[in-house]
C-alpha positions in Angstrom: -0.3 -39.0 20.3 3.4 -38.3 19.2 3.1 -35.8 17.4 0.9 -34.2 20.2 3.9 -34.2 22.3 6.0 -32.5 19.8 3.9 -29.1 21.5 6.4 -27.1 23.0 6.7 -27.1 26.7 6.7 -23.2 27.2 2.8 -23.3 25.1 1.7 -24.7 28.3 2.8 -21.8 30.3 0.8 -18.9 28.7 0.3 -16.2 31.4 -1.5 -13.6 29.3 1.4 -11.2 29.4 3.9 -9.9 26.4 7.3 -9.7 27.7 9.7 -11.1 25.5 10.1 -7.9 23.1 8.7 -4.3 22.3 5.0 -4.3 20.6 3.3 -2.1 18.9 0.4 -4.1 20.0 0.9 -3.0 23.7 -0.1 0.8 24.0 -3.7 -0.6 21.7 -4.4 -2.8 24.5 -4.3 -0.2 27.1 -7.5 0.9 25.1 -9.8 -2.2 26.6 -11.0 -3.1 29.5 -8.8 -5.0 32.3 -10.7 -8.5 31.3 -10.4 -8.2 27.3 -6.8 -7.0 27.6 -6.1 -10.0 29.4 -7.2 -12.5 26.9 -5.7 -10.1 23.9 -2.2 -10.6 25.5 -2.8 -13.7 26.1 -4.0 -14.1 22.2 -0.7 -11.9 21.3 1.6 -14.4 23.4 0.1 -17.5 21.1 0.6 -15.9 17.9 4.3 -14.9 18.7 5.2 -18.5 20.0 3.6 -19.9 16.9 5.7 -17.0 15.1 8.6 -17.8 16.8 8.1 -21.5 15.9 8.6 -20.5 12.1 11.6 -18.2 12.4 13.6 -20.4 14.7 17.1 -20.5 13.1 18.1 -23.1 15.4 15.5 -25.7 14.2 15.1 -27.5 10.8 12.3 -26.9 8.3 10.8 -30.3 9.2 10.9 -29.9 12.9 9.4 -26.4 12.6 6.7 -28.1 10.2 6.1 -31.1 12.9 5.4 -28.6 16.1 3.5 -26.5 13.8 1.1 -29.6 13.0 1.1 -30.7 16.2 -0.4 -27.2 16.9 -2.9 -27.4 14.0 -3.9 -31.1 15.8 -4.3 -29.7 19.5 -7.1 -27.0 17.8 -8.8 -29.6 15.9 -12.4 -30.2 17.7 -11.7 -33.1 20.2 -8.6 -32.6 20.8 -9.2 -29.8 23.9 -6.6 -31.5 26.3 -3.6 -31.2 24.5 -4.4 -26.6 24.6 -3.1 -24.8 27.9 -5.8 -24.5 30.0 -5.8 -20.7 30.4 -5.8 -20.2 26.3 -8.1 -23.2 26.0 -10.6 -21.6 28.2 -9.9 -18.1 26.6 -11.2 -19.9 23.3 -14.3 -20.8 25.2 -15.2 -17.3 26.6 -14.4 -15.6 24.0 -16.0 -18.0 21.0 -13.3 -17.7 18.8 -13.5 -19.8 16.0 -11.1 -22.6 15.4 -10.7 -22.7 11.9 -9.5 -19.1 12.0 -7.0 -19.9 14.7 -5.9 -22.8 12.2 -5.2 -20.4 9.3 -2.7 -18.7 11.5 -0.6 -21.8 12.1 -1.0 -22.5 8.4 0.0 -18.9 7.0 3.0 -20.0 9.8 3.8 -23.0 7.9 3.9 -20.6 4.9 6.9 -19.1 5.7 8.8 -22.6 7.0 8.3 -23.5 3.7 10.3 -26.4 2.0 14.0 -24.6 1.8 15.2 -22.0 3.5 13.7 -19.5 0.7 10.7 -18.0 0.4 9.2 -16.5 -2.5 5.6 -15.6 -3.9 5.3 -15.5 -8.1 2.0 -13.2 -7.2 0.2 -10.8 -5.5 -2.4 -13.2 -5.1 -0.1 -16.0 -3.5 1.0 -12.9 -1.1 -2.5 -12.0 -0.3 -3.3 -15.7 1.0 -0.2 -15.1 3.5 -1.1 -11.7 4.4 -4.6 -13.2 5.1 -3.8 -15.8 7.1 -1.0 -13.8 9.4 -2.6 -10.6 9.5 -6.3 -10.4 8.6 -7.2 -13.9 10.5 -5.1 -12.1 14.0 -7.4 -9.1 13.7 -10.4 -10.6 13.0 -10.1 -13.0 16.1 -8.8 -10.0 18.1 -12.0 -8.0 16.9 -14.0 -10.7 18.5 -11.8 -10.2 22.1 -12.5 -6.4 21.4 -16.5 -7.8 22.2 -16.6 -6.4 18.1 -19.0 -7.9 15.7 -21.0 -7.2 12.4 -20.0 -7.9 8.5 -18.3 -4.2 8.9 -15.9 -4.9 11.6 -14.6 -8.0 9.7 -14.4 -5.9 6.5 -12.6 -3.5 8.9 -10.1 -6.2 10.1 -9.7 -8.0 6.9 -8.6 -5.0 4.7 -6.3 -3.3 7.5 -4.3 -6.5 8.3 -3.2 -6.9 4.9 -2.3 -3.0 4.5 -0.3 -4.2 8.0 1.5 -6.8 6.7 2.4 -5.6 3.6 3.8 -2.2 5.8 6.0 -4.8 7.5 7.1 -6.4 4.5 8.2 -3.2 3.1 10.0 -2.3 6.0 11.8 -5.9 6.7 12.6 -6.4 2.7 16.6 -6.3 3.3 16.0 -8.3 6.9 14.1 -10.7 5.4 16.1 -10.7 2.2 19.2 -12.1 4.8 17.2 -14.9 5.8 16.2 -16.2 2.3 12.9 -14.5 2.1 11.4 -12.2 -0.2 8.1 -11.1 0.1 7.6 -8.9 -2.8 6.0 -10.9 -5.6 8.2 -11.9 -8.8 5.7 -10.5 -11.2 6.6 -7.0 -9.1 10.2 -8.0 -9.7 9.8 -8.6 -13.3 7.6 -5.4 -13.8 10.2 -3.1 -12.2 13.3 -4.7 -13.9 14.8 -5.6 -10.2 16.4 -8.8 -9.5 16.7 -11.3 -6.5 20.5 -10.6 -5.9 19.7 -6.6 -6.0 17.5 -7.1 -2.8 19.6 -9.7 -1.5 22.6 -7.7 -2.0 20.8 -4.7 -0.6 21.3 -2.4 -3.6 19.6 0.3 -4.1 18.5 2.2 -7.3 16.0 4.3 -9.4 14.1 0.7 -10.4 14.4 -0.3 -6.6 12.7 2.9 -5.4 10.2 2.4 -8.2 9.4 -1.0 -7.0 9.3 -0.4 -3.3 6.9 2.7 -3.8 4.7 0.2 -6.0 4.9 -2.0 -2.8 3.8 1.3 -0.6 1.0 2.6 -3.1 -0.7 -1.1 -2.6 -0.6 -1.0 1.0 -2.3 2.7 0.8 -5.0 1.0 -1.1 -5.8 -1.3 1.7 -5.4 1.3 4.5 -8.2 3.3 2.1 -10.5 0.3 1.9 -10.3 0.0 5.5 -10.9 3.6 6.3 -14.5 2.9 4.1 -15.3 0.4 6.4 -14.4 2.5 9.3 -16.6 5.4 8.0 -19.9 2.7 7.8 -19.1 1.3 11.4 -21.5 2.5 14.2 -20.6 4.5 17.2 -20.0 1.4 19.4 -18.4 -0.6 17.1 -15.9 2.3 16.8 -15.3 2.3 20.4 -14.8 -1.5 21.0 -12.0 -1.2 17.6 -10.3 1.6 18.7 -7.3 -0.5 19.4 -7.1 -1.4 16.0 -7.4 2.1 15.3 -4.3 3.0 17.3 -2.4 0.2 15.2 -3.4 1.8 11.9 -2.5 5.1 12.7 1.2 4.1 13.9 1.4 2.1 10.8 0.4 4.4 8.7 3.3 6.8 10.3 5.8 4.0 9.5 4.3 4.1 6.1 5.0 8.1 5.9 8.2 7.9 7.1 9.4 5.2 4.1 7.9 7.5 1.9 9.4 11.0 2.9 12.7 8.8 2.3 12.2 7.1 -0.6 12.3 4.3 0.9 15.5 4.0 2.5 14.5 0.5 3.9 18.4 -1.0 3.4 20.3 1.4 5.4 17.4 2.2 8.1 15.1 0.1 10.4 11.7 2.5 10.9 10.2 2.9 14.1 7.7 5.0 15.6 8.7 7.0 18.7 7.0 6.4 21.7 6.1 10.5 21.8 4.2 9.9 18.5 2.7 6.5 19.4 1.3 8.7 22.5 0.4 11.4 20.1 -1.6 8.8 17.5 -3.1 7.7 21.1 -4.8 10.7 21.9 -5.8 11.3 18.5 -7.6 8.1 18.9 -8.9 8.8 22.4 -10.0 12.3 21.3 -11.8 11.4 18.1 -15.2 12.3 17.3 -17.5 9.6 16.6 
């Protein structure tokens, strides 16, 4: 019971709205009916809450782990009373798999680590992280959207990894400043780039080749997602339009970085509102 009391007070006040900071999620969710949109926003609020726990500069690693492990316990069957009422009802209403919700929390625990240094030796290790913090979010979001089937799950899995790899590329400098280097060590060694060069934000031809390799990997997962999309039924595509919009926004980010030869140490990449609107129109008017 002491561990359950570690749940943050704000976790009991989820209201189904995301207002704390701008998000690419918001325009995507405008494509949903009101009831599903409310649940998707509530789910998004929860994802941001556990992410904030992992990222909080005011907590020690032990404090972060205690809070996240409390959420893992609350998500286990038989501990329903520990969850916020509205969140618990949404889990039941949308038939969300608790194991998958727990996987998101386990992904956040990977961001806590034993120290302030977060490193990945291989891409396979990084892929596990991407699966937990992004692909699983996509799998659960698909359920909230009302979409199902193996091809939908494949799309969510591949797209989630593509989105997270794009985030990692865009945020490489910001992450390094807080001790996190998500680019696998095997890639650093392959391209002759040191951790100190990333932490020091030192561009070089070798760095450009390294970052281009990460972009190509992200693009390969966008291509895998595209293949799954092509196999969807008309109705599945209609239900998954919010994810399709996210794909368009993040592919735009990836293209911007490619055109600039990955100027990620000097520039913060964003998709302007008018570009998001154009991508939204393209998704809305696309032939099935």
